[in-house]
Phi, psi and omega in degrees: 000132182283130177281129181250131177243130183249147176229159171265126176279177181293341179272000178082010178265145175289133183229133178294152182305322183298326177285322180296328181278359180081016182257062187297328182292339179268354181289135181271121182296329176294321179298317179296316178299318178298317180294319177298320179294317178299319180296317178298317179298318179294321178295320178294316178298319178299315178299319179296318179295318178298317178298316178297319179300315179298318178299316179296320180297320177297315180297320179297316179298318179296318179295319178297320178296318179297318179297318178299317178295316179296320179297317179295315178298318180295319178298316178300315181296316180296315179300320179295316179296319178297316179298318178298315180295320178296320177297316178297320179296315179299316180296317180294322179295317180295317182290335177271354180077024180253129177268152180269000000 
């Protein structure tokens, strides 16, 4: 089995060692085709990963906004409940004749 060593050329394409060495007549056209296909597959996979990353970032931003809204709503509700309890406590204290 022939050992294959790959390099990145200045154009960012995978190139077989035989081409990098200037030995173009020994380069296997099937090898070049396979490398081009692998590069295309990797570029497509990379694009898909970038797209998924963008989708996740959008979802994270939406979730953070929702959490912020829920936190604000919860704080309002808690403040309201505390005010109600304080009012009830004051009323109970007055009716029992106890000052605070």
